[in-house]
C-alpha positions as CSV (number, residue, x, y, z in Angstrom):
1,X,21.5,21.0,-6.5
2,X,18.5,22.2,-4.6
3,X,15.9,19.4,-4.0
4,X,12.5,19.4,-2.3
5,X,11.2,16.1,-1.1
6,X,7.5,15.3,-0.9
7,X,6.3,12.2,1.0
8,X,4.2,11.1,3.9
9,X,4.3,7.5,5.2
10,X,7.1,5.1,6.3
11,X,7.4,4.0,2.6
12,X,8.9,7.4,1.7
13,X,11.5,7.6,4.5
14,X,14.3,5.5,2.9
15,X,14.0,7.7,-0.3
16,X,14.4,10.8,1.8
17,X,17.5,9.3,3.5
18,X,18.9,8.5,0.0
19,X,18.7,12.2,-0.9
20,X,20.2,13.3,2.3
21,X,23.2,10.9,1.7
22,X,23.9,12.4,-1.7
23,X,26.7,15.0,-1.4
24,X,25.6,16.5,-4.7
25,X,22.2,17.5,-3.3
26,X,20.9,19.9,-0.8
27,X,17.4,19.1,0.5
28,X,16.1,22.6,1.1
29,X,12.6,21.5,2.4
30,X,10.3,18.5,3.0
31,X,6.6,18.7,2.1
32,X,4.3,16.3,3.9
33,X,0.7,15.9,4.9
34,X,-0.6,17.8,7.9
35,X,-0.5,16.1,11.4
36,X,-3.6,14.0,11.9
37,X,-5.4,12.6,14.9
38,X,-4.5,8.9,15.4
39,X,-5.9,6.1,17.6
40,X,-8.9,6.0,19.9
41,X,-7.6,9.0,21.8
42,X,-7.2,11.0,18.6
43,X,-3.7,12.1,19.4
44,X,-2.4,14.6,16.9
45,X,0.5,12.8,15.2
46,X,3.2,13.9,12.7
47,X,3.8,11.9,9.6
48,X,6.8,9.5,9.5
49,X,8.5,11.8,6.9
50,X,8.1,14.8,9.1
51,X,9.7,12.9,12.0
52,X,12.6,12.0,9.9
53,X,13.0,15.5,8.4
54,X,13.0,17.0,11.9
55,X,15.8,14.7,13.0
56,X,18.0,16.4,10.3
57,X,16.8,19.9,11.0
58,X,15.0,20.3,7.7
59,X,12.3,22.8,7.1
60,X,8.9,21.1,6.9
61,X,5.9,22.4,5.0
62,X,2.5,20.8,5.6
63,X,-0.1,22.5,3.3
64,X,-3.7,21.2,3.6
65,X,-4.0,21.7,-0.2
66,X,-0.8,22.1,-2.3
67,X,-2.6,23.8,-5.1
68,X,-3.5,26.9,-3.1
69,X,-1.6,29.9,-4.4
70,X,0.2,30.6,-1.1
71,X,1.4,27.0,-1.0
72,X,2.8,27.2,-4.6
73,X,4.5,30.5,-3.8
74,X,6.1,29.0,-0.7
75,X,7.6,26.3,-2.9
76,X,8.6,28.7,-5.7
77,X,10.5,30.8,-3.1
78,X,12.8,27.8,-2.4
79,X,14.0,27.7,-6.0
80,X,14.2,23.9,-6.3
81,X,16.2,22.4,-9.2
82,X,14.4,19.1,-8.6
83,X,11.3,17.8,-6.8
84,X,11.2,14.2,-5.7
85,X,7.9,12.6,-4.4
86,X,7.1,9.3,-2.8
87,X,3.6,8.5,-1.6
88,X,2.9,12.1,-0.8
89,X,-0.8,11.8,-1.0
90,X,-1.7,14.9,-3.1
91,X,-1.7,15.5,-6.8
92,X,0.8,18.2,-7.8
93,X,-0.8,21.0,-9.8
94,X,0.9,22.2,-13.1
95,X,2.0,25.3,-11.3
96,X,4.2,23.2,-9.1
97,X,5.2,20.7,-11.8
98,X,6.6,23.5,-13.9
99,X,8.8,25.0,-11.1
100,X,12.0,22.9,-11.0
101,X,14.3,23.0,-14.1
102,X,15.0,19.2,-13.8
103,X,11.3,18.5,-13.4
104,X,9.4,16.5,-10.8
105,X,10.0,12.8,-10.4
106,X,7.9,10.2,-8.5
107,X,8.8,6.9,-6.9
108,X,5.8,4.8,-7.6
109,X,5.3,1.3,-6.0
110,X,4.4,-0.7,-9.2
111,X,5.7,-1.6,-12.6
112,X,3.9,1.1,-14.6
113,X,1.6,1.4,-16.4
114,X,0.2,-1.4,-14.3
115,X,-1.4,-0.2,-11.0
116,X,-1.6,3.5,-11.4
117,X,-3.3,5.2,-8.5
118,X,-3.3,5.1,-4.7
119,X,-3.2,1.4,-3.7
120,X,-0.7,-0.3,-6.1
121,X,0.7,-2.7,-3.5
122,X,-2.7,-3.8,-2.3
123,X,-3.8,-4.7,-5.8
124,X,-0.6,-6.5,-6.7
125,X,-1.1,-8.9,-3.7
126,X,-4.9,-9.1,-4.1
127,X,-4.6,-10.1,-7.8
128,X,-2.1,-12.9,-6.9
129,X,0.8,-11.4,-8.9
130,X,4.2,-13.1,-8.7
131,X,6.1,-9.9,-9.1
132,X,5.7,-6.2,-8.7
133,X,8.3,-3.4,-8.4
134,X,9.0,0.3,-8.4
135,X,9.0,2.8,-11.2
136,X,10.7,6.2,-11.1
137,X,8.9,8.5,-13.6
138,X,8.6,12.1,-14.5
139,X,5.4,13.6,-13.1
140,X,2.6,14.8,-15.4
141,X,-0.8,16.3,-14.9
142,X,-2.5,12.9,-15.2
143,X,-2.6,10.2,-12.5
144,X,0.7,8.4,-12.7
145,X,0.9,8.9,-16.5
146,X,4.3,10.5,-16.8
147,X,7.3,9.1,-18.8
148,X,9.2,6.3,-17.1
149,X,12.9,6.8,-16.1
150,X,13.8,3.5,-14.4
151,X,12.3,0.3,-12.9
152,X,13.2,-2.4,-10.5
153,X,11.3,-5.7,-10.0
154,X,10.5,-7.3,-6.6
155,X,9.1,-10.8,-6.3
156,X,5.9,-11.4,-4.2
157,X,6.3,-14.6,-2.1
158,X,3.5,-16.7,-0.7
159,X,4.4,-15.4,2.8
160,X,4.1,-11.8,1.7
161,X,1.3,-9.4,2.7
162,X,0.8,-5.8,1.7
163,X,2.7,-4.9,4.9
164,X,5.8,-6.9,4.0
165,X,5.7,-5.7,0.4
166,X,5.4,-2.2,1.6
167,X,8.7,-2.6,3.4
168,X,10.4,-4.4,0.5
169,X,9.3,-1.8,-2.1
170,X,10.2,1.1,0.2
171,X,13.8,-0.1,0.3
172,X,13.8,-1.0,-3.4
173,X,12.6,2.4,-4.3
174,X,15.3,4.1,-2.3
175,X,18.0,1.9,-4.0
176,X,16.5,2.6,-7.4
177,X,16.6,6.4,-6.6
178,X,20.2,6.1,-5.6
179,X,21.1,4.4,-8.9
180,X,19.0,6.8,-11.0
181,X,20.1,10.1,-9.6
182,X,23.6,10.4,-11.2
183,X,22.2,10.0,-14.8
184,X,19.2,12.2,-13.9
185,X,21.4,15.1,-12.6
186,X,23.7,14.8,-15.5
187,X,20.9,14.9,-18.0
188,X,21.6,11.4,-19.4
189,X,18.3,9.7,-18.7
190,X,16.2,8.5,-21.6
191,X,12.7,8.3,-20.4
192,X,10.1,6.1,-22.0
193,X,6.4,7.0,-22.5
194,X,3.8,4.7,-20.9
195,X,1.5,2.7,-23.1
196,X,-1.9,3.9,-21.9
197,X,-3.6,0.9,-23.5
198,X,-1.9,-1.3,-20.9
199,X,-2.8,0.9,-18.0
200,X,-4.4,-0.8,-14.9
201,X,-5.8,1.4,-12.1
202,X,-5.6,0.8,-8.4
203,X,-8.0,3.1,-6.6
204,X,-8.1,3.2,-2.8
205,X,-9.6,0.2,-1.1
206,X,-13.3,0.5,-0.4
207,X,-15.2,-0.8,2.6
208,X,-17.1,-3.2,0.3
209,X,-13.9,-4.7,-0.9
210,X,-12.8,-5.6,2.6
211,X,-15.8,-7.9,3.1
212,X,-15.2,-11.5,2.3
213,X,-17.5,-13.0,-0.3
214,X,-17.4,-16.7,0.5
215,X,-18.8,-17.7,-2.9
216,X,-15.4,-16.8,-4.5
217,X,-12.5,-19.3,-4.8
218,X,-10.4,-20.0,-1.8
219,X,-7.2,-18.8,-3.4
220,X,-8.8,-15.5,-4.4
221,X,-9.9,-14.9,-0.8
222,X,-6.4,-15.9,0.5
223,X,-5.0,-13.2,-1.7
224,X,-7.6,-10.8,-0.4
225,X,-6.7,-11.4,3.2
226,X,-3.0,-11.0,2.5
227,X,-3.7,-7.8,0.6
228,X,-5.6,-6.2,3.4
229,X,-3.0,-7.1,6.1
230,X,-2.0,-5.2,8.2
231,X,-4.7,-2.7,7.3
232,X,-7.5,-2.2,6.8
233,X,-8.1,-6.0,7.3
234,X,-10.6,-8.4,5.6
235,X,-13.8,-9.2,7.5
236,X,-16.8,-11.4,7.5
237,X,-20.0,-11.2,9.6
238,X,-20.7,-13.6,12.5
239,X,-23.7,-13.3,14.8
240,X,-24.4,-10.0,13.1
241,X,-21.0,-8.5,14.1
242,X,-17.7,-7.9,12.3
243,X,-15.2,-10.8,12.5
244,X,-11.8,-9.7,11.2
245,X,-9.8,-12.3,9.3
246,X,-6.1,-11.5,9.6
247,X,-4.2,-14.5,8.3
248,X,-5.1,-17.7,6.4
249,X,-3.1,-20.7,5.2
250,X,-2.5,-21.0,1.5
251,X,-5.4,-23.2,0.2
252,X,-4.5,-26.8,-0.5
253,X,-5.8,-28.4,-3.7
254,X,-6.5,-31.6,-1.7
255,X,-9.0,-29.8,0.5
256,X,-12.3,-29.7,-1.3
257,X,-15.8,-28.7,-0.2
258,X,-18.3,-31.6,0.1
259,X,-21.3,-31.5,-2.2
260,X,-24.3,-29.4,-1.0
261,X,-22.3,-27.3,1.5
262,X,-23.1,-23.6,1.4
263,X,-20.1,-21.2,1.0
264,X,-19.2,-19.6,4.3
265,X,-19.9,-22.8,6.3
266,X,-17.4,-23.8,9.0
267,X,-16.2,-27.3,8.1
268,X,-13.7,-27.8,10.9
269,X,-12.5,-25.9,14.0
270,X,-9.4,-27.2,15.7
271,X,-5.7,-27.0,16.1
272,X,-5.1,-26.4,12.4
273,X,-7.4,-23.3,12.5
274,X,-10.9,-22.8,11.2
275,X,-11.7,-24.3,7.8
276,X,-14.4,-22.6,5.9
277,X,-16.1,-23.6,2.6
278,X,-15.8,-21.3,-0.3
279,X,-17.1,-21.3,-3.9
280,X,-14.1,-23.4,-4.8
281,X,-11.9,-25.1,-2.2
282,X,-11.4,-24.5,1.5
283,X,-9.9,-21.5,3.2
284,X,-8.3,-22.2,6.6
285,X,-8.3,-19.2,8.9
286,X,-5.2,-19.0,11.2
287,X,-5.7,-15.6,12.9
288,X,-8.9,-13.7,13.6
289,X,-10.3,-10.9,15.7
290,X,-13.9,-11.0,17.1
291,X,-15.6,-7.6,17.6
292,X,-14.4,-5.9,20.7
293,X,-11.5,-8.2,21.3
294,X,-7.8,-8.5,20.4
295,X,-6.5,-10.5,17.4
296,X,-5.9,-14.1,18.4
297,X,-4.8,-17.5,17.1
298,X,-7.7,-19.2,15.3
299,X,-6.9,-22.5,17.0
300,X,-7.2,-20.9,20.4
301,X,-10.5,-19.4,19.4
302,X,-11.7,-22.8,18.0
303,X,-11.1,-24.3,21.5
304,X,-13.8,-22.0,22.9
305,X,-16.4,-23.8,20.8
306,X,-17.9,-20.6,19.5
307,X,-17.3,-21.4,15.8
308,X,-18.5,-24.9,15.7
309,X,-18.7,-26.9,12.4
310,X,-21.9,-26.0,10.6
311,X,-21.8,-22.3,11.5
312,X,-22.4,-20.1,8.5
313,X,-20.4,-16.9,8.2
314,X,-21.1,-13.9,6.1
315,X,-24.7,-13.0,6.7
316,X,-26.1,-10.5,9.2
317,X,-28.5,-13.2,10.6
318,X,-26.0,-16.0,11.3
């Protein structure tokens, strides 16, 4: 059974490993995004999936645009029976979707039809969901609209961030793929159409979403900070510069903002971190990063006296 795997980040690596471990399959090629410059020195860096593929001596294709005729023909020449994708990063055109006789399946990091789109893990954490999961589905021309084959649920704990959920869902997706493949290859799957009326979209995170709006409730901001960790990171403004907020304590109902205090006002700066007034409740920062410096413990930064009580965060003039 000839399989082409398409994926790019670390999330996709365990699923590729699952395919390589299946004796009924031959992974004839891996398709991933082109090498990109990374870091301040802009070092050209291969994708995690490419690194894994090369460990196993697999052919690697890196088209800038998959829909170009020459890219489609390159895939057609490989005569795949099945195409498996996981966080590939490009939409497959119909000319590719129609190639394999067993179709194209996608390992998507949400419980569809909730969180279609490019940032499903971010939105599940940002919205304070208690559970998310992975869906394996047949690919269609729409954005994550194909019929669903199988699902697995994964709880979201208070200690989780998008980073930890990324790892958990990556492993859950690989396990679900392993469980799904036998029925898929034998033609025994009974796919289920998605209910479009229940669809929720999760577009890529915008720069505006990264900025903390202190007028919102503390719990909503806590979820935002968790959702944007480890990247791109939530931020506020302080002395006209960006102040990254990396971690916060879960808001306590017992901590309330005194009457007349403006949201964004520092209430306390000490060994328990930096407590900031919000539109509802108090958000206690535990790790932050001033502009031009490394991330640091908020308590250590508080000892410097630079964020004294009464400081107002969030405006260019503070």
